[in-house]
C-alpha positions in Angstrom: 131.8 30.5 67.8 135.4 31.6 67.4 134.3 34.7 65.6 131.9 35.7 68.4 134.7 35.2 71.0 137.0 37.5 69.0 134.2 40.1 68.7 133.7 40.0 72.5 137.4 40.3 73.1 137.6 43.3 70.7 134.5 44.9 72.3 136.2 44.7 75.7 139.6 45.8 74.4 138.3 49.1 73.0 137.3 50.7 76.3 140.2 49.1 78.2 142.9 50.3 75.8 141.3 53.8 75.5 141.1 54.0 79.3 144.7 52.8 79.7 145.9 55.4 77.3 144.0 58.2 78.9 145.2 57.0 82.3 148.8 57.2 81.1 148.5 60.8 79.8 146.2 62.1 82.6 148.0 63.9 85.3 146.2 62.4 88.3 149.1 62.7 90.7 147.9 66.1 91.9 144.5 64.9 92.8 143.8 64.5 96.5 140.7 62.6 97.3 139.2 60.8 100.3 139.3 57.7 98.0 142.6 55.8 97.9 144.2 56.3 94.5 144.5 52.5 93.9 140.6 52.3 93.8 140.3 54.3 90.6 142.2 52.0 88.2 140.5 48.9 89.7 137.0 50.4 89.4 137.6 51.7 85.9 139.0 48.4 84.7 135.9 46.7 85.9 133.6 49.3 84.4 135.4 49.2 81.0 135.0 45.4 80.9 131.3 45.7 81.7 131.0 48.4 79.0 132.7 46.1 76.5 130.5 43.2 77.3 127.4 45.4 77.1 128.3 46.9 73.7 129.0 43.3 72.5 125.5 42.2 73.6 123.8 45.2 72.0 125.7 44.8 68.7 124.9 41.1 68.6 121.2 41.9 68.8 121.3 44.5 66.0 121.8 47.6 68.0 123.6 50.7 66.9 126.6 51.7 69.0 126.7 55.4 68.1 125.7 56.6 71.6 128.1 54.1 73.1 131.1 55.4 71.2 130.1 59.0 71.7 129.9 58.6 75.5 133.2 56.8 75.4 134.9 59.7 73.7 133.4 62.1 76.2 134.5 59.8 79.0 138.1 59.9 77.7 137.9 63.7 77.4 136.8 64.3 81.0 140.1 63.4 82.8 142.2 65.4 80.4 140.0 68.5 81.2 139.8 67.8 84.9 143.4 66.7 85.6 145.6 68.1 82.9 143.9 71.4 82.2 142.7 71.8 85.8 139.4 73.2 84.3 137.1 71.9 87.0 134.0 73.8 85.9 134.4 72.8 82.3 135.0 69.2 83.5 131.7 69.4 85.5 129.8 70.4 82.4 131.4 67.6 80.4 130.5 65.2 83.2 126.9 66.3 83.2 126.8 65.8 79.4 128.4 62.3 79.9 125.8 61.3 82.5 123.0 62.4 80.1 124.6 60.4 77.3 124.9 57.3 79.5 121.3 57.5 80.6 120.2 57.8 77.0 122.5 54.9 76.1 121.1 52.7 78.8 117.5 53.4 77.6 118.5 52.6 74.0 120.4 49.5 75.1 117.3 48.2 76.8 115.7 47.7 73.4 118.4 45.3 72.3 119.7 43.7 75.5 118.3 44.1 78.9 121.4 42.6 80.4 123.5 45.0 78.3 121.6 47.9 79.7 121.9 46.6 83.3 125.7 46.2 82.9 125.9 50.0 82.4 124.3 50.8 85.8 127.5 50.5 87.8 129.1 52.9 85.3 126.2 55.4 85.9 126.6 55.1 89.6 130.4 55.7 89.4 129.8 58.7 87.2 127.4 60.1 89.8 130.2 59.6 92.4 132.6 61.4 90.0 130.1 64.2 89.7 130.1 64.5 93.5 133.9 64.7 93.6 134.0 67.2 90.8 131.5 69.4 92.6 133.6 69.2 95.8 136.7 70.2 93.9 135.0 73.4 92.9 134.4 74.4 96.6 
């Protein structure tokens, strides 16, 4: 029991710590949006917790987390490209790739944990919103 709790904590800590580090080095101060800036860290914290729980459930049921970690890496790359490099079109391409990865990940997760797959849906919705914002930034 204790080992499973530690595994769950570790599973949640991975995306949270990665997101925190990316948030610290991303230059988001120059981003003007119609969404209050405080919303982003709150939403991402919730999404990273859901991602961690989801990955834990899939791993506990014998699933492979390759797609999960791949999309997480792409997720961490996007803000650096969008905010720090100000390469909005490249960020758009990366975001489209990320959305495709997440859709594939959700489909894969369904085989091992229906709940794990469902916990990724808010993430996919948020990425769709980010896609909208990214497109608007190009106009």
